Backbone as JSON Lines, residues from 0, in Angstrom:
{"i":0,"aa":"M","n":[143.7,149.29,178.58],"ca":[143.16,148.13,179.24],"c":[144.14,146.97,179.08]}
{"i":1,"aa":"T","n":[144.37,146.25,180.14],"ca":[145.25,145.1,180.12],"c":[144.42,143.84,179.89]}
{"i":2,"aa":"Y","n":[144.85,143.06,178.93],"ca":[144.14,141.83,178.6],"c":[144.91,140.64,179.13]}
{"i":3,"aa":"R","n":[144.16,139.62,179.48],"ca":[144.79,138.36,179.84],"c":[145.06,137.57,178.57]}
{"i":4,"aa":"N","n":[145.7,136.44,178.74],"ca":[145.96,135.55,177.62],"c":[144.64,135.11,177.0]}
{"i":5,"aa":"D","n":[144.6,134.98,175.68],"ca":[143.38,134.59,174.98],"c":[142.81,133.28,175.5]}
{"i":6,"aa":"S","n":[143.68,132.35,175.83],"ca":[143.22,131.03,176.3],"c":[142.4,131.16,177.6]}
{"i":7,"aa":"Y","n":[142.69,132.16,178.41],"ca":[141.92,132.39,179.63],"c":[140.46,132.68,179.29]}
{"i":8,"aa":"Y","n":[140.26,133.62,178.33],"ca":[138.9,133.99,177.95],"c":[138.18,132.84,177.24]}
{"i":9,"aa":"I","n":[138.92,132.11,176.44],"ca":[138.31,130.99,175.72],"c":[137.84,129.92,176.69]}
{"i":10,"aa":"S","n":[138.65,129.63,177.69],"ca":[138.23,128.63,178.69],"c":[137.02,129.12,179.49]}
{"i":11,"aa":"K","n":[136.99,130.42,179.8],"ca":[135.83,130.99,180.53],"c":[134.56,130.86,179.68]}
{"i":12,"aa":"I","n":[134.67,131.13,178.39],"ca":[133.5,131.03,177.5],"c":[133.03,129.59,177.44]}
{"i":13,"aa":"K","n":[133.96,128.65,177.3],"ca":[133.6,127.23,177.22],"c":[133.02,126.72,178.53]}
{"i":14,"aa":"E","n":[133.35,127.39,179.64],"ca":[132.79,127.03,180.94],"c":[131.42,127.64,181.16]}
{"i":15,"aa":"G","n":[130.95,128.46,180.21],"ca":[129.6,129.0,180.32],"c":[129.53,130.49,180.59]}
{"i":16,"aa":"D","n":[130.62,131.22,180.44],"ca":[130.62,132.66,180.64],"c":[130.73,133.38,179.3]}
{"i":17,"aa":"P","n":[129.59,133.59,178.6],"ca":[129.65,134.21,177.28],"c":[130.13,135.66,177.33]}
{"i":18,"aa":"G","n":[130.07,136.3,178.47],"ca":[130.51,137.68,178.62],"c":[132.01,137.84,178.39]}
{"i":19,"aa":"S","n":[132.77,136.78,178.57],"ca":[134.21,136.84,178.35],"c":[134.54,137.05,176.88]}
{"i":20,"aa":"Y","n":[133.61,136.71,176.0],"ca":[133.86,136.9,174.57],"c":[133.98,138.38,174.24]}
{"i":21,"aa":"A","n":[133.32,139.22,175.01],"ca":[133.41,140.67,174.79],"c":[134.86,141.15,174.91]}
{"i":22,"aa":"M","n":[135.63,140.54,175.78],"ca":[137.04,140.92,175.94],"c":[137.84,140.57,174.68]}
{"i":23,"aa":"L","n":[137.55,139.4,174.09],"ca":[138.24,139.02,172.86],"c":[137.83,139.93,171.7]}
{"i":24,"aa":"V","n":[136.55,140.24,171.64],"ca":[136.07,141.15,170.59],"c":[136.74,142.5,170.74]}
{"i":25,"aa":"D","n":[136.78,143.0,171.96],"ca":[137.4,144.3,172.21],"c":[138.88,144.3,171.82]}
{"i":26,"aa":"K","n":[139.55,143.21,172.1],"ca":[140.98,143.1,171.83],"c":[141.28,143.09,170.33]}
{"i":27,"aa":"Y","n":[140.41,142.45,169.54],"ca":[140.7,142.25,168.12],"c":[139.81,143.05,167.17]}
{"i":28,"aa":"K","n":[138.93,143.89,167.68],"ca":[137.98,144.58,166.81],"c":[138.64,145.55,165.83]}
{"i":29,"aa":"R","n":[139.68,146.24,166.25],"ca":[140.33,147.21,165.35],"c":[140.98,146.5,164.17]}
{"i":30,"aa":"M","n":[141.72,145.44,164.45],"ca":[142.38,144.73,163.36],"c":[141.35,144.0,162.51]}
{"i":31,"aa":"A","n":[140.3,143.5,163.12],"ca":[139.24,142.83,162.36],"c":[138.63,143.81,161.36]}
{"i":32,"aa":"F","n":[138.34,145.01,161.83],"ca":[137.78,146.02,160.94],"c":[138.78,146.39,159.85]}
{"i":33,"aa":"H","n":[140.04,146.53,160.22],"ca":[141.08,146.9,159.25],"c":[141.2,145.84,158.15]}
{"i":34,"aa":"V","n":[141.24,144.57,158.54],"ca":[141.33,143.49,157.56],"c":[140.11,143.52,156.65]}
{"i":35,"aa":"A","n":[138.93,143.64,157.24],"ca":[137.7,143.66,156.44],"c":[137.66,144.89,155.53]}
{"i":36,"aa":"M","n":[138.1,146.02,156.03],"ca":[138.09,147.25,155.24],"c":[139.01,147.14,154.04]}
{"i":37,"aa":"Q","n":[140.17,146.54,154.23],"ca":[141.1,146.39,153.12],"c":[140.53,145.53,152.01]}
{"i":38,"aa":"L","n":[139.77,144.53,152.38],"ca":[139.2,143.65,151.37],"c":[137.89,144.18,150.79]}
{"i":39,"aa":"M","n":[137.06,144.79,151.61],"ca":[135.74,145.21,151.16],"c":[135.76,146.6,150.5]}
{"i":40,"aa":"G","n":[136.61,147.47,150.98],"ca":[136.74,148.78,150.36],"c":[135.77,149.84,150.84]}
{"i":41,"aa":"N","n":[134.79,149.47,151.66],"ca":[133.9,150.49,152.22],"c":[133.53,150.13,153.64]}
{"i":42,"aa":"R","n":[133.25,151.15,154.41],"ca":[133.03,151.02,155.85],"c":[131.84,150.12,156.2]}
{"i":43,"aa":"E","n":[130.73,150.31,155.52],"ca":[129.52,149.55,155.86],"c":[129.73,148.05,155.69]}
{"i":44,"aa":"D","n":[130.27,147.66,154.55],"ca":[130.52,146.24,154.3],"c":[131.57,145.69,155.26]}
{"i":45,"aa":"A","n":[132.59,146.49,155.55],"ca":[133.65,146.05,156.46],"c":[133.08,145.81,157.87]}
{"i":46,"aa":"E","n":[132.21,146.7,158.33],"ca":[131.59,146.52,159.64],"c":[130.75,145.26,159.69]}
{"i":47,"aa":"E","n":[129.99,145.02,158.61],"ca":[129.16,143.81,158.55],"c":[130.02,142.55,158.55]}
{"i":48,"aa":"V","n":[131.09,142.57,157.77],"ca":[131.99,141.42,157.7],"c":[132.61,141.15,159.07]}
{"i":49,"aa":"A","n":[133.08,142.18,159.73],"ca":[133.69,142.01,161.05],"c":[132.69,141.45,162.06]}
{"i":50,"aa":"Q","n":[131.48,141.99,162.04],"ca":[130.44,141.49,162.96],"c":[130.09,140.04,162.65]}
{"i":51,"aa":"D","n":[129.9,139.73,161.37],"ca":[129.58,138.35,160.98],"c":[130.7,137.4,161.39]}
{"i":52,"aa":"A","n":[131.93,137.83,161.19],"ca":[133.07,136.98,161.52],"c":[133.15,136.72,163.03]}
{"i":53,"aa":"F","n":[132.94,137.75,163.83],"ca":[132.96,137.55,165.28],"c":[131.83,136.62,165.73]}
{"i":54,"aa":"L","n":[130.68,136.73,165.08],"ca":[129.56,135.84,165.4],"c":[129.9,134.41,165.01]}
{"i":55,"aa":"K","n":[130.44,134.22,163.82],"ca":[130.86,132.88,163.37],"c":[131.92,132.3,164.31]}
{"i":56,"aa":"A","n":[132.86,133.13,164.73],"ca":[133.91,132.66,165.64],"c":[133.31,132.21,166.97]}
{"i":57,"aa":"Y","n":[132.37,133.0,167.48],"ca":[131.74,132.65,168.75],"c":[130.99,131.33,168.62]}
{"i":58,"aa":"Q","n":[130.24,131.21,167.53],"ca":[129.46,129.98,167.32],"c":[130.35,128.77,167.09]}
{"i":59,"aa":"G","n":[131.52,128.98,166.53],"ca":[132.43,127.88,166.26],"c":[133.56,127.74,167.24]}
{"i":60,"aa":"L","n":[133.46,128.39,168.38],"ca":[134.55,128.39,169.35],"c":[134.91,126.98,169.83]}
{"i":61,"aa":"N","n":[133.92,126.09,169.86],"ca":[134.23,124.72,170.26],"c":[135.12,124.01,169.25]}
{"i":62,"aa":"N","n":[135.15,124.51,168.02],"ca":[136.02,123.93,166.99],"c":[137.45,124.46,167.08]}
{"i":63,"aa":"Y","n":[137.66,125.52,167.84],"ca":[139.01,126.08,167.99],"c":[139.81,125.15,168.89]}
{"i":64,"aa":"K","n":[140.87,124.58,168.3],"ca":[141.68,123.59,169.01],"c":[142.89,124.19,169.7]}
{"i":65,"aa":"G","n":[143.25,125.41,169.34],"ca":[144.42,126.03,169.94],"c":[145.71,125.67,169.24]}
{"i":66,"aa":"D","n":[145.62,125.06,168.04],"ca":[146.82,124.72,167.28],"c":[147.57,125.96,166.82]}
{"i":67,"aa":"S","n":[146.82,127.02,166.55],"ca":[147.41,128.3,166.17],"c":[146.93,129.35,167.16]}
{"i":68,"aa":"K","n":[147.51,130.55,167.05],"ca":[147.06,131.61,167.94],"c":[145.6,131.93,167.64]}
{"i":69,"aa":"F","n":[144.87,132.38,168.64],"ca":[143.47,132.77,168.44],"c":[143.38,133.88,167.41]}
{"i":70,"aa":"S","n":[144.32,134.82,167.45],"ca":[144.29,135.93,166.49],"c":[144.38,135.41,165.06]}
{"i":71,"aa":"T","n":[145.22,134.42,164.82],"ca":[145.34,133.84,163.49],"c":[144.01,133.19,163.08]}
{"i":72,"aa":"W","n":[143.4,132.49,164.0],"ca":[142.13,131.81,163.74],"c":[141.03,132.81,163.41]}
{"i":73,"aa":"I","n":[140.91,133.87,164.2],"ca":[139.85,134.86,163.97],"c":[140.11,135.64,162.68]}
{"i":74,"aa":"Y","n":[141.38,135.96,162.39],"ca":[141.69,136.67,161.15],"c":[141.36,135.8,159.94]}
{"i":75,"aa":"R","n":[141.55,134.5,160.05],"ca":[141.19,133.58,158.96],"c":[139.68,133.61,158.73]}
{"i":76,"aa":"I","n":[138.93,133.64,159.79],"ca":[137.46,133.7,159.67],"c":[137.05,135.02,159.02]}
{"i":77,"aa":"I","n":[137.67,136.1,159.43],"ca":[137.37,137.42,158.85],"c":[137.7,137.42,157.36]}
{"i":78,"aa":"Y","n":[138.86,136.91,157.03],"ca":[139.3,136.86,155.64],"c":[138.31,136.04,154.79]}
{"i":79,"aa":"N","n":[137.95,134.85,155.27],"ca":[137.02,134.0,154.53],"c":[135.64,134.63,154.41]}
{"i":80,"aa":"T","n":[135.18,135.29,155.45],"ca":[133.88,135.95,155.42],"c":[133.88,137.06,154.38]}
{"i":81,"aa":"A","n":[134.95,137.84,154.35],"ca":[135.05,138.92,153.37],"c":[135.11,138.38,151.94]}
{"i":82,"aa":"I","n":[135.9,137.36,151.72],"ca":[136.01,136.77,150.39],"c":[134.66,136.2,149.95]}
{"i":83,"aa":"S","n":[133.96,135.55,150.85],"ca":[132.62,135.02,150.52],"c":[131.66,136.14,150.15]}
{"i":84,"aa":"R","n":[131.71,137.21,150.91],"ca":[130.83,138.34,150.62],"c":[131.17,138.96,149.26]}
{"i":85,"aa":"L","n":[132.46,139.07,148.97],"ca":[132.87,139.62,147.67],"c":[132.41,138.72,146.53]}
{"i":86,"aa":"R","n":[132.51,137.43,146.71],"ca":[132.06,136.49,145.67],"c":[130.55,136.61,145.45]}
{"i":87,"aa":"K","n":[129.82,136.76,146.54],"ca":[128.37,136.9,146.42],"c":[128.0,138.16,145.66]}
{"i":88,"aa":"K","n":[128.73,139.22,145.91],"ca":[128.46,140.48,145.23],"c":[129.06,140.52,143.83]}
{"i":89,"aa":"K","n":[129.86,139.49,143.53],"ca":[130.54,139.41,142.22],"c":[131.37,140.65,141.94]}
{"i":90,"aa":"L","n":[132.05,141.11,142.98],"ca":[132.95,142.24,142.82],"c":[134.32,141.73,142.44]}
{"i":91,"aa":"D","n":[134.99,142.44,141.61],"ca":[136.35,142.09,141.25],"c":[137.31,142.91,142.09]}
{"i":92,"aa":"I","n":[138.26,142.22,142.67],"ca":[139.33,142.92,143.38],"c":[140.45,143.08,142.37]}
{"i":93,"aa":"T","n":[140.72,144.31,142.01],"ca":[141.76,144.56,141.01],"c":[143.05,144.92,141.71]}
{"i":94,"aa":"S","n":[144.12,144.41,141.17],"ca":[145.41,144.74,141.76],"c":[145.97,145.97,141.09]}
{"i":95,"aa":"I","n":[146.8,146.67,141.81],"ca":[147.46,147.84,141.27],"c":[148.52,147.36,140.31]}
{"i":96,"aa":"D","n":[148.69,148.05,139.22],"ca":[149.66,147.67,138.21],"c":[151.04,147.52,138.82]}
{"i":97,"aa":"D","n":[151.66,146.37,138.56],"ca":[152.99,146.1,139.11],"c":[154.07,146.92,138.42]}
{"i":98,"aa":"N","n":[153.75,147.49,137.26],"ca":[154.76,148.26,136.52],"c":[154.73,149.7,136.98]}
{"i":99,"aa":"F","n":[155.64,150.05,137.82],"ca":[155.77,151.44,138.19],"c":[157.25,151.77,138.24]}
{"i":100,"aa":"S","n":[157.53,152.99,138.34],"ca":[158.87,153.55,138.13],"c":[160.0,152.67,138.67]}
{"i":101,"aa":"A","n":[160.93,152.38,137.79],"ca":[162.09,151.59,138.19],"c":[163.1,152.43,138.95]}
{"i":102,"aa":"S","n":[162.83,153.73,139.04],"ca":[163.79,154.62,139.69],"c":[163.62,154.66,141.2]}
{"i":103,"aa":"I","n":[162.77,153.8,141.74],"ca":[162.56,153.81,143.18],"c":[163.84,153.35,143.87]}
{"i":104,"aa":"N","n":[164.31,154.18,144.73],"ca":[165.53,153.84,145.45],"c":[165.12,153.28,146.8]}
{"i":105,"aa":"I","n":[164.97,151.96,146.86],"ca":[164.44,151.3,148.05],"c":[165.38,151.49,149.24]}
{"i":106,"aa":"K","n":[166.67,151.41,149.03],"ca":[167.6,151.52,150.15],"c":[167.55,152.9,150.78]}
{"i":107,"aa":"S","n":[167.47,153.95,149.97],"ca":[167.42,155.29,150.56],"c":[166.09,155.52,151.26]}
{"i":108,"aa":"T","n":[165.02,154.94,150.72],"ca":[163.71,155.07,151.37],"c":[163.73,154.35,152.71]}
{"i":109,"aa":"Q","n":[164.3,153.14,152.75],"ca":[164.41,152.41,154.01],"c":[165.24,153.19,155.02]}
{"i":110,"aa":"S","n":[166.34,153.72,154.58],"ca":[167.23,154.47,155.46],"c":[166.51,155.7,156.03]}
{"i":111,"aa":"A","n":[165.81,156.43,155.18],"ca":[165.09,157.61,155.64],"c":[163.99,157.23,156.62]}
{"i":112,"aa":"L","n":[163.3,156.15,156.33],"ca":[162.21,155.71,157.2],"c":[162.75,155.27,158.56]}
{"i":113,"aa":"Q","n":[163.89,154.6,158.59],"ca":[164.47,154.15,159.85],"c":[164.91,155.31,160.73]}
{"i":114,"aa":"N","n":[165.22,156.44,160.11],"ca":[165.66,157.59,160.88],"c":[164.51,158.37,161.52]}
{"i":115,"aa":"L","n":[163.31,158.1,161.09],"ca":[162.16,158.8,161.67],"c":[161.83,158.2,163.02]}
{"i":116,"aa":"R","n":[161.3,159.03,163.89],"ca":[160.87,158.5,165.18],"c":[159.72,157.53,164.98]}
{"i":117,"aa":"S","n":[159.49,156.67,165.96],"ca":[158.5,155.61,165.85],"c":[157.1,156.13,165.51]}
{"i":118,"aa":"L","n":[156.66,157.17,166.17],"ca":[155.32,157.69,165.88],"c":[155.22,158.25,164.48]}
{"i":119,"aa":"E","n":[156.25,158.96,164.05],"ca":[156.25,159.49,162.7],"c":[156.26,158.35,161.69]}
{"i":120,"aa":"R","n":[157.02,157.32,161.99],"ca":[157.1,156.17,161.11],"c":[155.72,155.55,160.91]}
{"i":121,"aa":"K","n":[155.02,155.35,162.03],"ca":[153.67,154.78,161.95],"c":[152.74,155.67,161.14]}
{"i":122,"aa":"K","n":[152.85,156.97,161.35],"ca":[152.0,157.92,160.63],"c":[152.22,157.8,159.13]}
{"i":123,"aa":"Y","n":[153.49,157.79,158.72],"ca":[153.8,157.7,157.29],"c":[153.43,156.33,156.72]}
{"i":124,"aa":"L","n":[153.67,155.27,157.49],"ca":[153.29,153.94,157.02],"c":[151.78,153.85,156.81]}
{"i":125,"aa":"N","n":[151.01,154.35,157.78],"ca":[149.56,154.33,157.64],"c":[149.1,155.16,156.46]}
{"i":126,"aa":"E","n":[149.74,156.32,156.26],"ca":[149.39,157.17,155.13],"c":[149.66,156.46,153.8]}
{"i":127,"aa":"A","n":[150.78,155.77,153.72],"ca":[151.11,155.03,152.5],"c":[150.17,153.83,152.32]}
{"i":128,"aa":"L","n":[149.87,153.14,153.43],"ca":[148.96,151.98,153.35],"c":[147.56,152.38,152.9]}
{"i":129,"aa":"E","n":[147.13,153.58,153.26],"ca":[145.82,154.04,152.83],"c":[145.75,154.2,151.31]}
{"i":130,"aa":"Q","n":[146.89,154.42,150.68],"ca":[146.93,154.59,149.24],"c":[147.04,153.25,148.5]}
{"i":131,"aa":"I","n":[147.3,152.18,149.25],"ca":[147.4,150.84,148.67],"c":[146.13,150.09,149.08]}
{"i":132,"aa":"R","n":[145.53,149.43,148.15],"ca":[144.25,148.78,148.4],"c":[144.35,147.27,148.35]}
{"i":133,"aa":"G","n":[143.3,146.65,148.83],"ca":[143.08,145.23,148.67],"c":[144.08,144.35,149.39]}
{"i":134,"aa":"E","n":[144.42,143.28,148.71],"ca":[145.25,142.24,149.29],"c":[146.64,142.73,149.66]}
{"i":135,"aa":"D","n":[147.19,143.65,148.86],"ca":[148.53,144.18,149.17],"c":[148.54,144.87,150.52]}
{"i":136,"aa":"S","n":[147.57,145.72,150.75],"ca":[147.49,146.43,152.02],"c":[147.26,145.45,153.17]}
{"i":137,"aa":"L","n":[146.41,144.47,152.94],"ca":[146.13,143.47,153.96],"c":[147.4,142.71,154.35]}
{"i":138,"aa":"L","n":[148.14,142.24,153.35],"ca":[149.36,141.48,153.63],"c":[150.39,142.33,154.37]}
{"i":139,"aa":"L","n":[150.57,143.57,153.93],"ca":[151.51,144.46,154.6],"c":[151.1,144.72,156.04]}
{"i":140,"aa":"S","n":[149.81,144.94,156.26],"ca":[149.3,145.19,157.62],"c":[149.5,143.98,158.51]}
{"i":141,"aa":"L","n":[149.15,142.8,158.0],"ca":[149.32,141.59,158.8],"c":[150.78,141.35,159.14]}
{"i":142,"aa":"F","n":[151.68,141.61,158.19],"ca":[153.09,141.33,158.41],"c":[153.77,142.38,159.27]}
{"i":143,"aa":"Y","n":[153.58,143.67,158.94],"ca":[154.31,144.72,159.63],"c":[153.59,145.28,160.84]}
{"i":144,"aa":"L","n":[152.31,145.56,160.73],"ca":[151.6,146.18,161.85],"c":[151.18,145.16,162.9]}
{"i":145,"aa":"E","n":[150.7,144.0,162.43],"ca":[150.26,142.97,163.38],"c":[151.36,141.97,163.71]}
{"i":146,"aa":"E","n":[152.49,142.07,163.0],"ca":[153.67,141.25,163.24],"c":[153.38,139.75,163.16]}
{"i":147,"aa":"N","n":[152.55,139.36,162.19],"ca":[152.3,137.95,161.92],"c":[153.45,137.4,161.09]}
{"i":148,"aa":"T","n":[153.76,136.13,161.27],"ca":[154.78,135.48,160.47],"c":[154.19,135.1,159.12]}
{"i":149,"aa":"V","n":[155.05,134.71,158.19],"ca":[154.59,134.26,156.88],"c":[153.69,133.04,157.06]}
{"i":150,"aa":"D","n":[154.05,132.13,157.96],"ca":[153.23,130.95,158.22],"c":[151.84,131.33,158.74]}
{"i":151,"aa":"E","n":[151.78,132.31,159.62],"ca":[150.49,132.75,160.14],"c":[149.66,133.41,159.03]}
{"i":152,"aa":"I","n":[150.3,134.17,158.19],"ca":[149.59,134.81,157.07],"c":[149.09,133.74,156.11]}
{"i":153,"aa":"T","n":[149.89,132.69,155.91],"ca":[149.47,131.57,155.08],"c":[148.2,130.94,155.64]}
{"i":154,"aa":"T","n":[148.16,130.77,156.95],"ca":[146.98,130.21,157.59],"c":[145.78,131.13,157.46]}
{"i":155,"aa":"I","n":[145.99,132.42,157.62],"ca":[144.9,133.39,157.55],"c":[144.32,133.48,156.14]}
{"i":156,"aa":"T","n":[145.19,133.55,155.14],"ca":[144.74,133.82,153.77],"c":[144.51,132.57,152.93]}
{"i":157,"aa":"G","n":[145.12,131.46,153.33],"ca":[145.01,130.25,152.53],"c":[145.97,130.22,151.35]}
{"i":158,"aa":"L","n":[146.82,131.23,151.24],"ca":[147.84,131.27,150.18],"c":[149.03,130.41,150.59]}
{"i":159,"aa":"S","n":[149.79,129.96,149.62],"ca":[151.0,129.21,149.95],"c":[152.05,130.17,150.51]}
{"i":160,"aa":"A","n":[153.02,129.63,151.23],"ca":[154.07,130.47,151.82],"c":[154.85,131.2,150.74]}
{"i":161,"aa":"S","n":[155.16,130.51,149.65],"ca":[155.91,131.17,148.58],"c":[155.08,132.27,147.92]}
{"i":162,"aa":"N","n":[153.78,132.05,147.8],"ca":[152.89,133.07,147.23],"c":[152.82,134.29,148.15]}
{"i":163,"aa":"V","n":[152.75,134.05,149.46],"ca":[152.73,135.15,150.42],"c":[154.02,135.96,150.3]}
{"i":164,"aa":"K","n":[155.16,135.27,150.2],"ca":[156.45,135.97,150.1],"c":[156.52,136.81,148.83]}
{"i":165,"aa":"V","n":[156.07,136.25,147.71],"ca":[156.1,136.98,146.44],"c":[155.18,138.2,146.51]}
{"i":166,"aa":"K","n":[153.96,138.0,147.04],"ca":[153.01,139.1,147.12],"c":[153.49,140.16,148.1]}
{"i":167,"aa":"L","n":[154.12,139.74,149.19],"ca":[154.69,140.71,150.13],"c":[155.81,141.51,149.47]}
{"i":168,"aa":"H","n":[156.63,140.84,148.69],"ca":[157.72,141.53,148.0],"c":[157.15,142.6,147.05]}
{"i":169,"aa":"R","n":[156.15,142.23,146.27],"ca":[155.55,143.18,145.33],"c":[154.85,144.32,146.08]}
{"i":170,"aa":"A","n":[154.15,143.96,147.16],"ca":[153.45,144.97,147.95],"c":[154.45,145.93,148.6]}
{"i":171,"aa":"R","n":[155.59,145.39,149.03],"ca":[156.64,146.22,149.62],"c":[157.16,147.24,148.61]}
{"i":172,"aa":"K","n":[157.33,146.83,147.38],"ca":[157.78,147.75,146.34],"c":[156.78,148.89,146.18]}
{"i":173,"aa":"K","n":[155.49,148.55,146.19],"ca":[154.45,149.58,146.07],"c":[154.5,150.51,147.28]}
{"i":174,"aa":"L","n":[154.69,149.91,148.45],"ca":[154.77,150.7,149.68],"c":[155.95,151.65,149.62]}
{"i":175,"aa":"Y","n":[157.1,151.16,149.19],"ca":[158.29,152.02,149.1],"c":[158.06,153.15,148.11]}
{"i":176,"aa":"G","n":[157.39,152.84,147.02],"ca":[157.08,153.89,146.04],"c":[156.2,154.97,146.63]}
{"i":177,"aa":"K","n":[155.18,154.56,147.37],"ca":[154.28,155.53,148.03],"c":[155.04,156.31,149.1]}
{"i":178,"aa":"L","n":[155.88,155.61,149.86],"ca":[156.66,156.28,150.9],"c":[157.65,157.26,150.3]}
{"i":179,"aa":"E","n":[158.22,156.92,149.17],"ca":[159.17,157.82,148.52],"c":[158.49,159.12,148.16]}
{"i":180,"aa":"I","n":[157.28,159.04,147.65],"ca":[156.54,160.25,147.3],"c":[156.2,161.06,148.55]}
{"i":181,"aa":"I","n":[155.71,160.36,149.58],"ca":[155.31,161.03,150.83],"c":[156.52,161.66,151.52]}
{"i":182,"aa":"L","n":[157.64,160.97,151.46],"ca":[158.81,161.4,152.23],"c":[159.82,162.23,151.44]}
{"i":183,"aa":"Q","n":[159.46,162.68,150.24],"ca":[160.43,163.42,149.44],"c":[161.07,164.56,150.22]}
{"i":184,"aa":"G","n":[160.26,165.36,150.84],"ca":[160.8,166.48,151.61],"c":[161.58,166.01,152.82]}
{"i":185,"aa":"E","n":[161.09,164.98,153.48],"ca":[161.76,164.44,154.67],"c":[163.12,163.86,154.3]}
{"i":186,"aa":"M","n":[163.2,163.14,153.19],"ca":[164.45,162.5,152.8],"c":[165.51,163.54,152.48]}
{"i":187,"aa":"K","n":[165.13,164.63,151.87],"ca":[166.1,165.67,151.54],"c":[166.71,166.24,152.82]}
{"i":188,"aa":"M","n":[165.87,166.4,153.85],"ca":[166.38,166.93,155.12],"c":[167.26,165.91,155.83]}
{"i":189,"aa":"I","n":[166.89,164.65,155.76],"ca":[167.63,163.59,156.47],"c":[168.93,163.29,155.75]}
{"i":190,"aa":"L","n":[168.87,163.18,154.43],"ca":[170.06,162.8,153.65],"c":[170.87,164.03,153.38]}
């Protein structure tokens, strides 16, 4: 399906066509669910968070000024909704231990990954991302899969730019470690 620019649908909604919101929901529902799933950790809560966030976005659409991309705005709402839900449930989001094997050869992993075809690359990235939980997976997904800038991620998460960069660096190390394990056989064939 081909989508028009987000501003087209937003103007239609503000003109009184609430049906246009379905196009925005359809366009962003997969990433909304992915963001919520990474933070919530289970399908049911993630679906509720995504639905609540889309409802909040619709109700607050008049507050959207267009200073940032609509996707950044909606992802921020999803992120805040998930964090609020986690606080209410008093769940702790635990980070994966930063101390893992120093023998990770990041350059060879990058080289091997670059040699894979695009579809294979996505498959392996998704497989590795599934093994990484919480904020690390979210940041990696927003940066690499959704191609958001550090500034956009800062807006979405409320973290400082330097904090986003540090967390992305640490998350990347975890990702490379997971990819190294997944790609052991592939790297031997490529190298």
